[in-house]
Structure formats: C-alpha cells, structure tokens
MARLUM-432018 format. One record per atom (N, C-alpha, C): residue number from 1; x, y, z negated; atom name. Coordinates in steps of 0.05 Angstrom, whole numbers, plus 5000, padded with zeros to 4 digits. Atoms other than C-alpha are relative to their C-alpha. Example, Ala and Ser with C-alpha at 12.3 -4.5 7.8 and 13.67 -1.06 7.14 Angstrom:
2
<site n="1" east="5018" north="4976" up="5000" atom="N"/>
<site n="1" east="5246" north="4910" up="4844" atom="CA"/>
<site n="1" east="5018" north="5024" up="5000" atom="C"/>
<site n="2" east="4984" north="4976" up="5001" atom="N"/>
<site n="2" east="5273" north="4979" up="4857" atom="CA"/>
<site n="2" east="4985" north="5022" up="4986" atom="C"/>
***
This chain:
100
<site n="1" east="4985" north="4976" up="5002" atom="N"/>
<site n="1" east="1933" north="6812" up="3726" atom="CA"/>
<site n="1" east="5029" north="4994" up="5007" atom="C"/>
<site n="2" east="4972" north="5004" up="4993" atom="N"/>
<site n="2" east="2003" north="6820" up="3755" atom="CA"/>
<site n="2" east="5017" north="5024" up="4992" atom="C"/>
<site n="3" east="4981" north="4979" up="5008" atom="N"/>
<site n="3" east="2064" north="6860" up="3737" atom="CA"/>
<site n="3" east="5017" north="5007" up="5025" atom="C"/>
<site n="4" east="4985" north="4990" up="4977" atom="N"/>
<site n="4" east="2097" north="6902" up="3792" atom="CA"/>
<site n="4" east="5024" north="5015" up="4990" atom="C"/>
<site n="5" east="4975" north="4988" up="5010" atom="N"/>
<site n="5" east="2170" north="6917" up="3774" atom="CA"/>
<site n="5" east="5008" north="5024" up="5016" atom="C"/>
<site n="6" east="4991" north="4976" up="4987" atom="N"/>
<site n="6" east="2197" north="6986" up="3790" atom="CA"/>
<site n="6" east="5026" north="4995" up="5015" atom="C"/>
<site n="7" east="4976" north="4998" up="4985" atom="N"/>
<site n="7" east="2250" north="6995" up="3843" atom="CA"/>
<site n="7" east="5008" north="5030" up="5001" atom="C"/>
<site n="8" east="4993" north="4972" up="5002" atom="N"/>
<site n="8" east="2286" north="7060" up="3828" atom="CA"/>
<site n="8" east="5022" north="5007" up="5020" atom="C"/>
<site n="9" east="4980" north="4989" up="4981" atom="N"/>
<site n="9" east="2324" north="7100" up="3880" atom="CA"/>
<site n="9" east="5008" north="5028" up="4988" atom="C"/>
<site n="10" east="4993" north="4975" up="5013" atom="N"/>
<site n="10" east="2360" north="7153" up="3839" atom="CA"/>
<site n="10" east="5010" north="5022" up="5019" atom="C"/>
<site n="11" east="4990" north="4981" up="4981" atom="N"/>
<site n="11" east="2391" north="7186" up="3900" atom="CA"/>
<site n="11" east="4976" north="5017" up="5012" atom="C"/>
<site n="12" east="5024" north="4986" up="4989" atom="N"/>
<site n="12" east="2321" north="7203" up="3927" atom="CA"/>
<site n="12" east="4980" north="5007" up="4978" atom="C"/>
<site n="13" east="5018" north="4996" up="5023" atom="N"/>
<site n="13" east="2289" north="7208" up="3857" atom="CA"/>
<site n="13" east="4973" north="4988" up="5006" atom="C"/>
<site n="14" east="5025" north="5013" up="4991" atom="N"/>
<site n="14" east="2237" north="7157" up="3879" atom="CA"/>
<site n="14" east="4998" north="4973" up="4985" atom="C"/>
<site n="15" east="5006" north="5026" up="5013" atom="N"/>
<site n="15" east="2204" north="7097" up="3844" atom="CA"/>
<site n="15" east="4979" north="4987" up="5017" atom="C"/>
<site n="16" east="5019" north="5014" up="4983" atom="N"/>
<site n="16" east="2170" north="7044" up="3886" atom="CA"/>
<site n="16" east="4995" north="4972" up="4987" atom="C"/>
<site n="17" east="5007" north="5027" up="5008" atom="N"/>
<site n="17" east="2136" north="6976" up="3876" atom="CA"/>
<site n="17" east="4991" north="4986" up="5026" atom="C"/>
<site n="18" east="5010" north="5016" up="4978" atom="N"/>
<site n="18" east="2118" north="6919" up="3923" atom="CA"/>
<site n="18" east="4970" north="4996" up="4996" atom="C"/>
<site n="19" east="5029" north="5001" up="5002" atom="N"/>
<site n="19" east="2043" north="6924" up="3935" atom="CA"/>
<site n="19" east="4989" north="4989" up="5027" atom="C"/>
<site n="20" east="5012" north="5011" up="4976" atom="N"/>
<site n="20" east="2005" north="6880" up="3985" atom="CA"/>
<site n="20" east="5021" north="4997" up="5022" atom="C"/>
<site n="21" east="4978" north="5006" up="4981" atom="N"/>
<site n="21" east="2070" north="6860" up="4019" atom="CA"/>
<site n="21" east="5013" north="5024" up="5012" atom="C"/>
<site n="22" east="4985" north="4976" up="4991" atom="N"/>
<site n="22" east="2096" north="6931" up="4028" atom="CA"/>
<site n="22" east="5009" north="5016" up="4976" atom="C"/>
<site n="23" east="4990" north="4984" up="5022" atom="N"/>
<site n="23" east="2136" north="6979" up="3986" atom="CA"/>
<site n="23" east="4986" north="5027" up="5001" atom="C"/>
<site n="24" east="5015" north="4974" up="5002" atom="N"/>
<site n="24" east="2096" north="7040" up="3962" atom="CA"/>
<site n="24" east="5011" north="5016" up="4976" atom="C"/>
<site n="25" east="4992" north="4982" up="5022" atom="N"/>
<site n="25" east="2111" north="7100" up="3918" atom="CA"/>
<site n="25" east="4981" north="4997" up="4977" atom="C"/>
<site n="26" east="5016" north="5002" up="5024" atom="N"/>
<site n="26" east="2088" north="7093" up="3847" atom="CA"/>
<site n="26" east="4985" north="5026" up="4995" atom="C"/>
<site n="27" east="5012" north="4973" up="5005" atom="N"/>
<site n="27" east="2075" north="7168" up="3842" atom="CA"/>
<site n="27" east="4976" north="5006" up="5018" atom="C"/>
<site n="28" east="5022" north="4993" up="4981" atom="N"/>
<site n="28" east="2031" north="7174" up="3904" atom="CA"/>
<site n="28" east="4979" north="4978" up="5004" atom="C"/>
<site n="29" east="5019" north="5022" up="4996" atom="N"/>
<site n="29" east="1997" north="7106" up="3904" atom="CA"/>
<site n="29" east="4989" north="4989" up="4974" atom="C"/>
<site n="30" east="5009" north="5013" up="5024" atom="N"/>
<site n="30" east="1994" north="7071" up="3837" atom="CA"/>
<site n="30" east="4984" north="5018" up="4981" atom="C"/>
<site n="31" east="5014" north="4981" up="5018" atom="N"/>
<site n="31" east="1973" north="7132" up="3797" atom="CA"/>
<site n="31" east="4971" north="5006" up="5008" atom="C"/>
<site n="32" east="5027" north="4993" up="4990" atom="N"/>
<site n="32" east="1911" north="7140" up="3841" atom="CA"/>
<site n="32" east="4985" north="4975" up="5010" atom="C"/>
<site n="33" east="5012" north="5025" up="4990" atom="N"/>
<site n="33" east="1894" north="7067" up="3853" atom="CA"/>
<site n="33" east="4982" north="4988" up="4978" atom="C"/>
<site n="34" east="5018" north="5012" up="5020" atom="N"/>
<site n="34" east="1834" north="7033" up="3820" atom="CA"/>
<site n="34" east="5010" north="4974" up="4988" atom="C"/>
<site n="35" east="4989" north="5025" up="5011" atom="N"/>
<site n="35" east="1875" north="6970" up="3809" atom="CA"/>
<site n="35" east="5021" north="5005" up="4978" atom="C"/>
<site n="36" east="4979" north="4994" up="5019" atom="N"/>
<site n="36" east="1927" north="7005" up="3766" atom="CA"/>
<site n="36" east="4988" north="5001" up="4971" atom="C"/>
<site n="37" east="5010" north="5002" up="5027" atom="N"/>
<site n="37" east="1915" north="6986" up="3693" atom="CA"/>
<site n="37" east="5017" north="5017" up="4981" atom="C"/>
<site n="38" east="4983" north="4985" up="5018" atom="N"/>
<site n="38" east="1976" north="7018" up="3661" atom="CA"/>
<site n="38" east="5029" north="4997" up="5008" atom="C"/>
<site n="39" east="4971" north="5000" up="4996" atom="N"/>
<site n="39" east="2051" north="7029" up="3657" atom="CA"/>
<site n="39" east="5012" north="4985" up="4977" atom="C"/>
<site n="40" east="4986" north="5016" up="5020" atom="N"/>
<site n="40" east="2095" north="6980" up="3620" atom="CA"/>
<site n="40" east="5024" north="5017" up="4990" atom="C"/>
<site n="41" east="4979" north="4985" up="5012" atom="N"/>
<site n="41" east="2140" north="7019" up="3573" atom="CA"/>
<site n="41" east="5009" north="4984" up="4976" atom="C"/>
<site n="42" east="4991" north="5018" up="5020" atom="N"/>
<site n="42" east="2183" north="6974" up="3531" atom="CA"/>
<site n="42" east="4983" north="4974" up="5001" atom="C"/>
<site n="43" east="5017" north="5024" up="5001" atom="N"/>
<site n="43" east="2139" north="6916" up="3508" atom="CA"/>
<site n="43" east="4970" north="5007" up="5001" atom="C"/>
<site n="44" east="5028" north="4992" up="5000" atom="N"/>
<site n="44" east="2075" north="6957" up="3510" atom="CA"/>
<site n="44" east="4991" north="5008" up="5028" atom="C"/>
<site n="45" east="5012" north="4990" up="4975" atom="N"/>
<site n="45" east="2028" north="6972" up="3568" atom="CA"/>
<site n="45" east="4982" north="5023" up="4992" atom="C"/>
<site n="46" east="5015" north="4975" up="5006" atom="N"/>
<site n="46" east="2002" north="7043" up="3564" atom="CA"/>
<site n="46" east="4980" north="5004" up="5022" atom="C"/>
<site n="47" east="5021" north="4997" up="4979" atom="N"/>
<site n="47" east="1935" north="7053" up="3600" atom="CA"/>
<site n="47" east="5005" north="5024" up="5018" atom="C"/>
<site n="48" east="4997" north="4979" up="4981" atom="N"/>
<site n="48" east="1935" north="7096" up="3662" atom="CA"/>
<site n="48" east="4985" north="5025" up="4991" atom="C"/>
<site n="49" east="5013" north="4976" up="5010" atom="N"/>
<site n="49" east="1920" north="7168" up="3640" atom="CA"/>
<site n="49" east="4978" north="5010" up="5020" atom="C"/>
<site n="50" east="5021" north="4991" up="4981" atom="N"/>
<site n="50" east="1881" north="7183" up="3705" atom="CA"/>
<site n="50" east="4974" north="4985" up="4996" atom="C"/>
<site n="51" east="5024" north="5016" up="5004" atom="N"/>
<site n="51" east="1833" north="7126" up="3692" atom="CA"/>
<site n="51" east="4985" north="5009" up="4974" atom="C"/>
<site n="52" east="5012" north="4990" up="5024" atom="N"/>
<site n="52" east="1822" north="7151" up="3621" atom="CA"/>
<site n="52" east="4987" north="5027" up="5004" atom="C"/>
<site n="53" east="5012" north="4974" up="4995" atom="N"/>
<site n="53" east="1810" north="7222" up="3645" atom="CA"/>
<site n="53" east="4974" north="4998" up="5016" atom="C"/>
<site n="54" east="5024" north="5003" up="4984" atom="N"/>
<site n="54" east="1759" north="7199" up="3696" atom="CA"/>
<site n="54" east="4977" north="4988" up="4984" atom="C"/>
<site n="55" east="5021" north="5013" up="5016" atom="N"/>
<site n="55" east="1722" north="7155" up="3646" atom="CA"/>
<site n="55" east="4987" north="5020" up="4980" atom="C"/>
<site n="56" east="5010" north="4980" up="5019" atom="N"/>
<site n="56" east="1714" north="7215" up="3599" atom="CA"/>
<site n="56" east="4988" north="5025" up="5014" atom="C"/>
<site n="57" east="5009" north="4976" up="4985" atom="N"/>
<site n="57" east="1695" north="7264" up="3655" atom="CA"/>
<site n="57" east="4970" north="5001" up="5002" atom="C"/>
<site n="58" east="5028" north="4995" up="4998" atom="N"/>
<site n="58" east="1626" north="7293" up="3653" atom="CA"/>
<site n="58" east="4993" north="5023" up="5019" atom="C"/>
<site n="59" east="5004" north="4977" up="4981" atom="N"/>
<site n="59" east="1635" north="7346" up="3707" atom="CA"/>
<site n="59" east="5007" north="5026" up="4986" atom="C"/>
<site n="60" east="4994" north="4974" up="5012" atom="N"/>
<site n="60" east="1647" north="7419" up="3696" atom="CA"/>
<site n="60" east="5028" north="5009" up="5008" atom="C"/>
<site n="61" east="4975" north="4987" up="4993" atom="N"/>
<site n="61" east="1708" north="7463" up="3699" atom="CA"/>
<site n="61" east="5024" north="4985" up="4990" atom="C"/>
<site n="62" east="4977" north="5012" up="5012" atom="N"/>
<site n="62" east="1754" north="7422" up="3655" atom="CA"/>
<site n="62" east="5009" north="4974" up="5013" atom="C"/>
<site n="63" east="4993" north="5026" up="4988" atom="N"/>
<site n="63" east="1754" north="7359" up="3699" atom="CA"/>
<site n="63" east="5026" north="5002" up="5016" atom="C"/>
<site n="64" east="4975" north="4997" up="4984" atom="N"/>
<site n="64" east="1808" north="7384" up="3748" atom="CA"/>
<site n="64" east="5024" north="5003" up="4982" atom="C"/>
<site n="65" east="4978" north="4996" up="5018" atom="N"/>
<site n="65" east="1852" north="7407" up="3691" atom="CA"/>
<site n="65" east="5007" north="4974" up="4985" atom="C"/>
<site n="66" east="4995" north="5026" up="5013" atom="N"/>
<site n="66" east="1844" north="7340" up="3655" atom="CA"/>
<site n="66" east="5014" north="4981" up="5019" atom="C"/>
<site n="67" east="4987" north="5018" up="4981" atom="N"/>
<site n="67" east="1863" north="7302" up="3718" atom="CA"/>
<site n="67" east="5029" north="5009" up="5006" atom="C"/>
<site n="68" east="4973" north="4991" up="4996" atom="N"/>
<site n="68" east="1924" north="7346" up="3729" atom="CA"/>
<site n="68" east="5018" north="4993" up="4976" atom="C"/>
<site n="69" east="4984" north="5008" up="5024" atom="N"/>
<site n="69" east="1947" north="7335" up="3657" atom="CA"/>
<site n="69" east="5005" north="4970" up="5000" atom="C"/>
<site n="70" east="4997" north="5029" up="5000" atom="N"/>
<site n="70" east="1935" north="7260" up="3666" atom="CA"/>
<site n="70" east="5022" north="4992" up="5020" atom="C"/>
<site n="71" east="4979" north="5005" up="4980" atom="N"/>
<site n="71" east="1979" north="7260" up="3729" atom="CA"/>
<site n="71" east="5028" north="5006" up="4989" atom="C"/>
<site n="72" east="4975" north="4993" up="5013" atom="N"/>
<site n="72" east="2034" north="7295" up="3691" atom="CA"/>
<site n="72" east="5009" north="4979" up="4980" atom="C"/>
<site n="73" east="4995" north="5021" up="5020" atom="N"/>
<site n="73" east="2029" north="7244" up="3635" atom="CA"/>
<site n="73" east="5008" north="4974" up="5014" atom="C"/>
<site n="74" east="4993" north="5024" up="4985" atom="N"/>
<site n="74" east="2031" north="7187" up="3686" atom="CA"/>
<site n="74" east="5029" north="5001" up="5009" atom="C"/>
<site n="75" east="4972" north="4996" up="4991" atom="N"/>
<site n="75" east="2096" north="7215" up="3715" atom="CA"/>
<site n="75" east="5020" north="4996" up="4977" atom="C"/>
<site n="76" east="4984" north="5004" up="5023" atom="N"/>
<site n="76" east="2125" north="7216" up="3645" atom="CA"/>
<site n="76" east="5002" north="4971" up="4993" atom="C"/>
<site n="77" east="5000" north="5029" up="5006" atom="N"/>
<site n="77" east="2105" north="7144" up="3633" atom="CA"/>
<site n="77" east="5017" north="4985" up="5020" atom="C"/>
<site n="78" east="4983" north="5013" up="4979" atom="N"/>
<site n="78" east="2137" north="7123" up="3699" atom="CA"/>
<site n="78" east="5029" north="5005" up="4995" atom="C"/>
<site n="79" east="4972" north="4994" up="5006" atom="N"/>
<site n="79" east="2201" north="7158" up="3680" atom="CA"/>
<site n="79" east="5011" north="4982" up="4978" atom="C"/>
<site n="80" east="4992" north="5016" up="5023" atom="N"/>
<site n="80" east="2204" north="7118" up="3615" atom="CA"/>
<site n="80" east="4995" north="4970" up="5004" atom="C"/>
<site n="81" east="5009" north="5027" up="4997" atom="N"/>
<site n="81" east="2173" north="7054" up="3642" atom="CA"/>
<site n="81" east="5017" north="4982" up="5017" atom="C"/>
<site n="82" east="4986" north="5020" up="4984" atom="N"/>
<site n="82" east="2195" north="6991" up="3678" atom="CA"/>
<site n="82" east="4983" north="4987" up="5021" atom="C"/>
<site n="83" east="5018" north="5015" up="4982" atom="N"/>
<site n="83" east="2133" north="6965" up="3714" atom="CA"/>
<site n="83" east="4972" north="5011" up="4998" atom="C"/>
<site n="84" east="5029" north="4994" up="4999" atom="N"/>
<site n="84" east="2060" north="6975" up="3733" atom="CA"/>
<site n="84" east="4985" north="4974" up="4994" atom="C"/>
<site n="85" east="5019" north="5023" up="5004" atom="N"/>
<site n="85" east="2006" north="6928" up="3707" atom="CA"/>
<site n="85" east="4977" north="5005" up="5020" atom="C"/>
<site n="86" east="5019" north="4997" up="4978" atom="N"/>
<site n="86" east="1960" north="6916" up="3766" atom="CA"/>
<site n="86" east="4980" north="4977" up="5000" atom="C"/>
<site n="87" east="5020" north="5020" up="5001" atom="N"/>
<site n="87" east="1894" north="6879" up="3769" atom="CA"/>
<site n="87" east="4991" north="4992" up="5029" atom="C"/>
<site n="88" east="5006" north="5007" up="4972" atom="N"/>
<site n="88" east="1896" north="6869" up="3845" atom="CA"/>
<site n="88" east="5010" north="4971" up="5006" atom="C"/>
<site n="89" east="4992" north="5028" up="4996" atom="N"/>
<site n="89" east="1900" north="6793" up="3843" atom="CA"/>
<site n="89" east="4994" north="4990" up="5028" atom="C"/>
<site n="90" east="5007" north="5008" up="4973" atom="N"/>
<site n="90" east="1868" north="6788" up="3912" atom="CA"/>
<site n="90" east="5020" north="5010" up="5021" atom="C"/>
<site n="91" east="4980" north="4989" up="4982" atom="N"/>
<site n="91" east="1925" north="6828" up="3943" atom="CA"/>
<site n="91" east="4990" north="5019" up="5022" atom="C"/>
<site n="92" east="5011" north="4981" up="4980" atom="N"/>
<site n="92" east="1882" north="6880" up="3979" atom="CA"/>
<site n="92" east="5015" north="5026" up="5002" atom="C"/>
<site n="93" east="4984" north="4976" up="4999" atom="N"/>
<site n="93" east="1930" north="6937" up="3963" atom="CA"/>
<site n="93" east="4985" north="5024" up="4989" atom="C"/>
<site n="94" east="5010" north="4974" up="5011" atom="N"/>
<site n="94" east="1915" north="7010" up="3948" atom="CA"/>
<site n="94" east="4971" north="5004" up="5006" atom="C"/>
<site n="95" east="5028" north="4993" up="4999" atom="N"/>
<site n="95" east="1843" north="7028" up="3934" atom="CA"/>
<site n="95" east="4997" north="5025" up="4983" atom="C"/>
<site n="96" east="5002" north="4975" up="5015" atom="N"/>
<site n="96" east="1829" north="7100" up="3914" atom="CA"/>
<site n="96" east="4980" north="4998" up="4977" atom="C"/>
<site n="97" east="5019" north="5000" up="5023" atom="N"/>
<site n="97" east="1798" north="7109" up="3845" atom="CA"/>
<site n="97" east="4980" north="5023" up="5002" atom="C"/>
<site n="98" east="5018" north="4977" up="4997" atom="N"/>
<site n="98" east="1763" north="7172" up="3870" atom="CA"/>
<site n="98" east="4977" north="4994" up="5019" atom="C"/>
<site n="99" east="5023" north="5007" up="4984" atom="N"/>
<site n="99" east="1716" north="7135" up="3917" atom="CA"/>
<site n="99" east="5000" north="5008" up="5029" atom="C"/>
<site n="100" east="5000" north="4993" up="4971" atom="N"/>
<site n="100" east="1738" north="7159" up="3985" atom="CA"/>
<site n="100" east="5020" north="4983" up="5014" atom="C"/>
***
C-alpha cells in the first residue's frame, strides 16, 4: 500500500496526485478507482465511501442515490484530507471500480 500526497491548486480549486507517473485529479480518478482504499485525514485513513456504498448495494432504486451521497462524502474527505491511500503497488494506474 502506498500513500499519494495531495497537490492542491487553490486558484483552480483542484486536488491532484501522482498516479502511475502522471498527475491525475483526485475527484475524477481516485474516487472511482478500485485501488483507492481511503483518504488520509489527520492520522486516520477513512475508507472510500464509494467502495462502501458498492459493497452494500443489492440493486434497486436506492443504489444511485447511495453512490451520489458517497461521492459527496468523498469530496468532503478530500477537502479535509492530505493524501490518498492506494493499493496499486504494481503501478498500473486508474482502474474503474464499476467494471467497465
């Protein structure tokens, strides 16, 4: 497991990390990547809300709403956090957690 430190650009309101030798947006990549374990906030690592929402999903109408709420929570964690905990030790980069 590795820690990817945040690079904040307050002028563009953007947070990025170095992933597989390129800089990617935390909001559009890490939150939807199967390698993302959680967000480091202070000394704690808080599990990725999207992964938790998917693991509890059983289909039906509430799945989309749960994933939307999880994405909002992820953005809040990124705002307060300092890094992403990533289990991509092989360095393959972004892999969608949604299977496509």
